[in-house]
N, C-alpha and C positions, 0 to 999 in steps of 0.2 A: 228262696230255697237254697240251703247250703249244698255243697258238693256231696257230703256224706248222705244227706237226705235224698238227693237225686240218685246216688248210687244204690241206696237201699230200696228205693221205689222200683228201680229197674231190675234189682236182684230178686224180687219176690217170685217171679216165675221159675227161676233157677232153684230156689229153695223148695218150692212145691215139687218140682221134678225130682230133686234129690230125695224128698220124703217118700215119693212113690216108687223109687227104684227097687227092684226085686231083692237086691242085696240088703238094703235098709229094712225092707219088709221082712226079709229072712232073719234079721237080727231080732225083730219083734217076736216072730213066731218060733224062733229057735230051729229053723229048718235048713240052715246052711250046712254044707258038707265040710268035713275036716280039710279037704283039699282047698275049698274056697277060703276058709278061715286062714289056712297056712299061707296061701298066696297073698291075701290081704296083709297078714301080719308081717311077712318078710318084706313086701314091697313098701309098706307104710313105715316100718322102722328105718329102712334105708332112706326113705323120703324125709323123715324127721331129721336125719343127720344132714341132709342137704339144706334144710332150713337153718341150720346153725350158721352156714355161710351167708345166708340172706340177712339174718339178724346181725351178724358181724358187720355187714355192709351198712345196715341202718345205724349202728353205733358210729361207724366211721364217718358217715355223711350227715349225721345229725346237725341241725342248725341251732341247737341250744344245748346247754349242759343238762337241762331237765329232760330233753328227749333222750340224750345218750344214757342217762341214768335209768330211764324207764326201759329202754331196749336192753341195757345190761341186766336189769332185774329179770326181764323176760328170758334172756339168754341163760341165766343161772337156773331158772325153772326148767328150761328146755334140756339142759345137760343133766340136771338131777333126775328129771323124768326118764330120760334115756338110760341113765345108769340103773335106775330102779327097774325099768322095763326089762333090761337084759337079765337082771337078777331073778325076776319072778316068772320067767318063762318055764313051762313044764319040760320034763325030760324029752318028751316027744317032739319038742319044737325048740331046739337049742339055738341061742343067739349070742354066743360069745363073740368077742371082737373079731377074731380070725374068720369065723364062718360068716359073720355079717359082711365083711369086706369081700368075701367070695360070692355073695348073693348076686345073681344076674339081675340087672336092672331091666325090667320088661318095658314094652313099647310106651304105654300111656304114662308110666312113671317117668320115663326119660323125657317125654314131651312136656310133662308138667314141670319137671326139674329145669329144663332148658327155658321154659317160659319165665320162670321166676329168676333164673340166673341172668337172663337177658336184661332184666331191669336194672341190675347192678351197674351195668355199663353207663347208665344215665347219670350216675352220681347224684341222684335226686331222691330225697325221702318221699316226695309226692308220687314218684313213679315206682319206687321199690316197695313201699309199705302196702299199697293195695294188693299186690301179688301175694303177700303173706297174710294180711288181715282178712282177706276173703275166706281162706280156709279156717281161720280162727272163728270168724263169724258163723260160717256154715255149720261147724261142729257144735257151737253153742246153741244155735237155733234148732239143729236136729236133736240135741240133748233135751231141749224144752219140748219138742214134739214127742220124743220117746217117753218123757215123763207122763204124758197124757194117755199113753197106750198101755194095754194089758200085755205085759211081757213075760217071757220065761225068766225064771229067777236064777237058774244055775249057770255057772261059768261054762264056756267062755263068753256067753252072750250078754250077760248082765252088765259087764264093765264097758262094753262098746258104747261109744257116743255118750259118755257121762261127764264130759267136760263142763263144769259149772262151778258154782261157789263164788265167794266174794272176789277171788283173784281175777275172774273174767266178767262177772256180772256187776250191774249197778253203775253209778256215775263215776266211781273210782276204779272200776274194773278195766282190764286191758282193752276190751273191745271198745268201750266208749272213749278211752284215752287215745286209742289209735285213730278213731274217727275225728276226735278233736284236733289231732296233729294233721290229719289230711285236710281238714277245713282251714287250719291255720296256714299251711303251706299253699293252699289253693288261693289264698288272698293275694299273693304276689305272682300268681301263675297266669299264663294266657288261657284263653278259652280252649285253644287246641291242647295245651298241656293238661287242663282239667279233664277234657274229653278222653285223652289218652289214659289218664289215671283211672277213669271210670271203666273204660273198656278192659284195662288190665284186671281190675277187680272182677268184672263179669266173666272174663275168660278163665280166671281161677275157679270161679263158681262152676263153670261148665266142665272144667277138667276134674273137679271133685266128682261130678256125676260120672265121668268116664273112668275115674279111678274105681268107683264101685262096680261099674260095668266090667272092667277088666278083671276084677277079682271074682265077680259072679261067673264069668265065662272062662276064667283062668287063661287069659290071652297071653301068648308068648311070642317071641321073635320067630319061632318055628311056624306059628300060625300065619304070621305075616309073610314069611318066606313061601309057604305053601300057596298063598294067594298070588304072590308075584310070579313064582316060577312054575307052579303046577295048576293054577287056575281053579283052585278048590273052593272058591267062594270067600266072601269078605269076613274077616275076623270080628267085625262090628255087628254082624247080622245076628 
């Protein structure tokens, strides 16, 4: 069994948990509040900019020109997507560059960002790529799941979790190419390094669940402060 096959086998329970989360189910039923959607939107677009740094690291530490070119292509897509995302936001949810930089990074978002950033210090594609590829894989799989559900058709719900198409799917899509790179890098890695890469992937899958949870509950640092200083109950409950 290849490392990617091992990773995907262990990741299935995380995928099922993400499918069942009330935020994801709320997308299907169209029952999320404007506050929940705004929280997700603001935190996610800030998170996407954090991923730019991770992709840059993948380019920098690539072990072949082919890898670097693939990551550069994905980076171009990332920046184009973010540019277009900023342009298409409705008036009620502005995301110009200035306001984006002023958006507070809330607890789970920061934890997830730090989890990914920590892998950059390894200078290893095998350790960095799983932290990023997990989110890509999760969104693609959730998109497949969504396609099988009866969903509301009007915005803003219909466009959520629609990452699909030839760029991501199939033998030449980003997802499979990322797993091919993981398997290639694993060939010269120790068992411990392979296990670390797998655990990094699974932790990203877990943090995807907590990202939904934070948006569903609109968890802020004030909530965490209330727990610590005032004993008002856990923000995760």
